[in-house]
Structure formats: C-alpha cells, structure tokens
N, C-alpha and C positions, 0 to 999 in steps of 0.2 A: 375493798375501798371503803373508807370511812369519811364521814363529814367532820371537818375540823373547825369550821367557823361559818358564820353567816352575818351579813350586815345589811343595813338598809341605806338607801340613798334618796333623800328628799330633794327634789329639784324644783326650781321656780324661775319663771321668766315673765317680764312685763310685756304686755301687748302694745303695739303702736297705736291702737285705738280700741276702745271697749267694744265687746260683742254681746248680743243678747239672744237667748232662747226665750221661750215663753215664761220662764220662771225667774230669771234674774239677769242682770248685767254682769259681765266678767271683764276685768282689766288685766288678768294674768292667767297663765297656764302653769299647772303644776304636774309633777309626776313622782311616783314612788317606785323605785327599783329595788329588787332583792338580789343579792349576790351570795352564793353559797360556795364554800371552798372545800376541797377534799385533800386527803393525804397523798394523793397521786398527782397533785398539781392541776387537776381539772377543776375549772370554775364554771358554775352555771348561773344564768341570768333569768330573772323573772320580773314581772311587773304587776302591780296591784291597781285595779280600778277603784276610784273612790277618794275620800279625803286623805291626803298624803300623810299628814302627821298622825292621824288615828290608825290608819292601816300599818304605818311604821311601828306604832306602839304594840299592835297585835303581833307582828312578826318578831319584834325584839323580845316580846314576852315568852314566845315559844321556842326561841333559839336553843335554850338548854335541852329541850326535848330532842333536838336534832343531832347534837354533838355525839359523835361515836357511832351513829347509825349508818347503815349501808344506804347510800342515796339511790341505788337501783331499785329499792323496794318502794316504789312510788305509791302503789295502792295501800300498802301497809302504813306508810307514814301519813298518807292522807287520812286514813281511818283513825290513826292514833291522835292526830291533832283534832280532828272533828269530834271524836269521842271525849277528849279532854276538855273541850269547850262547849259541848252539846248543851249543857244546862244554861248556858249564857249567850250562845250565838249560833243558832241554826241558820240565820240569815244575816245580811248586812256586812258590816266591816270585818267581822271575824272570818267570814267566808272569803271576802276580798283579800284579806291577808293570807289566808290559806292558798288562794289562787296563785299569788305571786311565788310562794314557796314551791308549789307543785310545778309550775312552769320551769322554774330554775332546776328542779330535780330532773325533769325531762330533758332539759338542755345538757345536763351532765350525762344522762344516760346515752343520749345520741353521740356525744363526744367520746364516751368510753368505748362504744361499739363501732365508732367511726362511720355512722350513717345519719342521714337526716331524721329528725323526729318523726316525720310522716311515715317513714318505713317501719318504725317501731309501733306506730299507731294502727298499722294494718296494711300499709303499702299505698303508694300514690295512685289514684285513679286519674288524676290530671295534674299538671305542673304549672298551669297558669289560669287566671280567672279574670272575668269581666269585673271591673271595679265600678261602683257607683260613687259619684262625687257628693260627699256630704259637705254642705256649706250653706249659703243663703240664710245666715243668721242676720239679725238686725244690727245696723250701724247707725250712728248719728249722722244723717245725711240730709241735705236740703230736699232731695227728691228720692226717698227711700226705694220706691218701686222701680224707678229708673235705674238706680244703682244695682238692685237685685236682678233686674232683667239683663243688665250688662254682664254681671257676674255669671249668671246662668248661661248666657250665650258664649261666654269665654270658656266654660267647661266643655260645651259642645265642640268649640273650635279646637280644644286640646285633644279631642277624640273620645270623650266620655259619651257613652250611649245611654246613661242613666244619671239622674241628679235627684237630690232630696232637698225639699224645701221645709224650713221650719215654720210652723203655724202655731196658733194658740194666742194670738194677739187681738182677739175679737172676731166674731163671725163675719161681719161685713168686710173687715180688712183682710181676713184670711181668704175669703172668696175672691176678692178683687186681686190680691197678690197671686193666688193660684192661677187665675185667668191670664194675668200678665206674664207669668213665668211659662205657662204652656205656650203662649204665643211666641215668646222669646226663643224657646228651644225647638219649636216645631212639633209636628205630630208624631214623628218616628222615634223621638228620644223618650225613654221611660221617665216618668215623674212620680216620686213618692212624696208624701207629706208626713210630718212628724210634729205632734202637738206637745210632746213631753208632758203628758198627762195634765194638760191645762183645763180640761172640760169635764163636766159630769156627762152622763150618758145622753141626757136630753139635748144638751148643746152639741155634743159630738155627732149625734144623729142628724141634727139640723145642718151642721157644717158639711157632713158627708153628702147629704142630699143636694146641697148648694154646689158642690164641686164634682159630683159623680160624672158629669158629662165631659170632664176634662181628661178622661182615661187615666185615672190614678192607679198606679201599680199596687200601692198599699197605703193604708192609713195607720201610722205608727203611734203607739201609746195615746190613744184617744181619751182615755180616762185613767184615774189613779190606779196603780198596780194592785192595791188592795181590793178594788171593786171588780171582782171576777164576774159577778152578775151583770155589771155594767158592760164589761167586755162582750158578754154573750148577747146582751140587748143590742149593742151597736152592730155586732156581726150579723145578727138576724135581720136588722133593719136595712142594711146597705149591701150593694153589690160590690163595693170596694173590699178587697182582702184586708183583714185586720192583723196587724203585727204588734208584737210586744214581748217583754221578757228581760229587758236590760236591767230591770230592778227586781228580778226573781233570782233565786239561788238554789243550787243543787238539784239532783234528780228528784228529790222529794217535793220541792216546790213546783217543778215543771210537771211532775206526775199529776198534780191537782189541776193545773191549767189544761193539760191534755185530756184528762178524764172529763172535765167540764166542757170541753169543746169551745174554749174561749178564744182560741187563736187560729188563724190560717197560717201564720208565719211566726216561728219562734226566733227570738234574738238574744240568746244568752251572751253575756260578755265573757270571753275566755279568761280575762284577768279579774273577773268579779264573781262568776257563778260557780267557781270551784276549780278553775285551772283546766289543763288539758285532760287530766284523768277523769274529772267529773263531766266536762262538756262532751267528751266522746260518749259517755253513758247517756247524757241528755239527747245527743244526736241520734243514737240508736233507738231510743224510746220515741223520739219524734217520727222516725221512719215507721215504726210500728203503728203509730196513731195516724199516719198520713198527713203529718204537719210539716210544712217546709221549714228549713233551717238556714237562716242567714245571720251570722254572728254580729253582734254590736261591737264596734271597734272605735275606741275613743282614747287613744294613748300615744305612746312613742313607737319607734321602730320595733321595740321588743314585742309590744302588743300586736303590731301588724304581722310580725314574723310568726308568733304563736298561732294567730288566727289563720294564717295561710297554711300552716302545716295541718291544722285541724280540717280546714276546708279541703285539703288535698285528699283526704280519705273519706269524705262524705259522698253518699250516692247522689244521683240526680234527683231533682224534685219529682220527676215523673217516672213511671215504670220504664223499663228498657224500650226505647223507641228510636226511630231514625233522627228525630229532632227533639232530644231531651231538653228540659228546662233545668239549667244548672244553678247551683247556689252562687251568690255574688259576694264580693268583698266590699265592705264599707271602707271608703278611702277618704278620710277627713282632709278637706282642702282649706279649712280655716287656718288662721295664723297660729302657729305653734313653734316657737323658736327651738324648743328642745327636741321635737319629734324625730327629725332625721339627723340632727347634729350629734346625737350620742352614738351614731353608728359610723364605723369606719367606711362602710359602703352603704349609702342610703338605699332604702327600698322605694323605687320610683315606678311610675306607670309609663307605658308606651302606648299612646293612642287608647288610653282607657283599659289597658291590659296589664296585670301585675303578675310576675312570676314568683313561684315559691322558692325561697332561698334553698340552694342545693348542697350547702356545706354540712358538716357534722353538727348534730344538735339542732339548735334553731337556725344555724347557718349564718349567724351574724357575729360581728366583733364589736365590742363596746369601746368607744373612745374615752379613755379616762380623763383626758384633758377637758373634754366637754362636761364630764361629771363635776369636775372642780369648778368649771366656769359657771355652771347653773346651780351649784349647791345652795340650798336655801339657808 
C-alpha cells in the first residue's frame, strides 16, 4: 500500500456569542483536518491542534515527502518528518502539523488491518471513560457568576461527575467564582481550575491558597509553559495537584518536565504533542515517572476519537488495586458548531460516560457535506 495524496481542510464557524478564557475573547471556532489517501482506496483522517492556517501550511509543505510511502510505517514516517524539520521546529506548529499526519496514518493502519486503533496501540484495557465537562468560560452577561453557576449545575444534571472552571481573571474574582461554582455543583462533584498560564508563580501560589479548601482536583497551567521553575515552586507550595503540558511537545519536551518533577498530571494534546505515535511514548514515560496522564482535548470529533483510543490503552493512575484511579477524558462543552457536525455518528456522552469508538481505525466516518459547509 502506498500514499497517493494528502490534503488539508481548514474549517471555521462563528459563535452565537463570544467566549473568553484568561487570555482572549473568541468569536469563532476553527479546525484543521488532515486527509491522507492510499492506492487501495483507504483514507485516513487526522486533526491538528493550533492555528489552522499555519498548521495547514506545515502539512502542505511535507506532503511531497509522503507520496509513495507505505502508510503503515508510522514510526518511520514520524521520524522522517521530524528529522527533516528538526532544525526549525522541535516544538510548536511543526509538531502540531506532524500530529495530524500521524493520527491519519494510524487511522489508515487500523482500517487496513480491520481493527480499532487502540488494538494496534497495545489492546484496550477499558472501552469507556468518565468524562469531565470543560466549559465555564466567560460570556458577556449581566450577572456572570450566576450564569456560570447555572451552567455548572447543568453539567451535573446531565450526569457529569467532574467539571473544569476557567480562572485567570484576577485573584479575587477567581476565588469568588471558584467558591460559587463549588456551591453550585455540591461537594461530591470533582472540580478543576485552569488558568491558561495567566499568572506568575507568586500570583498562582496566592490563588491556590485562596481556593485550596474547595477540594480542587487539579490546578491547570498556573504559570507560563516556559517557566518550569515556576511550576516546581507552585507544586511545592500547594496541596492541589498541578497539571500542565498542553503547550509542550514530544517525548523530549516531556522528559524535561518529568525529570524536573514539575507536574503531578501531564496533559499532552494528542493533536499537538506529536500524534498517537508520540503520545503513547509520552504516556509510557509518564508511567515510569509516576506522573498521571489526562490528555488535553480541544477539537472536533476526530480529536476526541484519537484521544479515546489512546486513553483505552493507558494504565490506571494507581498501581493495581481494588479501586484504581482511572484517567479521564476532557469533554469540551462550549459552543463548537464543527465539533460533532463533521462526524456521521457524533461521539456523545451518556451520564458523563463516553465510549471508545469500536470501528476500524479511529472508528469514525467524516461527513463531507459538513466539510463543505464549514470550509473557511
């Protein structure tokens, strides 16, 4: 089997109302999908996390390296592309582009052998996961905290046992909002906070101490990703587990985070940190260092499917026990018109539980009419 072509799909949709994390307001959602074709009619799909037009340029630039190659040689092709661009992109958009290519190759491989990707990654240890609801971004509302409390309570009513709150809007406001959300969801629902690296270590430690008594499951991206010493300082100062890694890339980047003991929970994005090939290596390394692994997921149904297949082969966070702590799926609940629309069969939750697709490859079928509808 040989690769005969590859193309990129840049998708875009306007939101009904703007949303804000700590870093910016957003009035649209975008996606960048990778489609790889073979001479046997098998097509693979991948997705790139990051700025769509830039990752598309990366993929389009390396397509000539793929033509005529055997798509089953996933590690070989990964190393070929990485080595070809090593002088210019060991991190960032180059690796995000490589991630989408790699996921598409694994989709082809699974379809070729007629099995789900998780079977080729090592065999499924579990076929469904607890999902935590990512939402609670800021909207322009008359009473923002009331709106956030209603949103959080709605997730609990849907069956979610864990929710994640965006913080990074000022220490006093963050502390007040965290208190309101904890009250809205009750004491038994897990609550995480995510600052999207809005603070330095001094402010992050201050915030952590202000919210520690609200039983926070983890404090995500408290400081900028470059500030590894800051991560260590925050981790040493707080009882809250520290999470991060959505802005880190490849086993080489995570090696340095693990060696420095900067994280309790690693969060590589499967569509950004190097694809399935690389994220399985990162996960194995995390296990060796005793670091928990919960992938960052912020994309379409392709990103969700790829992350689910990887999760399916990961070990429990704890050593074998009667009540192991299992990895969880990040399940974005913010408005994203493209997310499920591109799939013929959307990946949905049932009372906060999401099943791994069981068809060959990623187990999904892309709706080409949706691709045309959202084409940028």
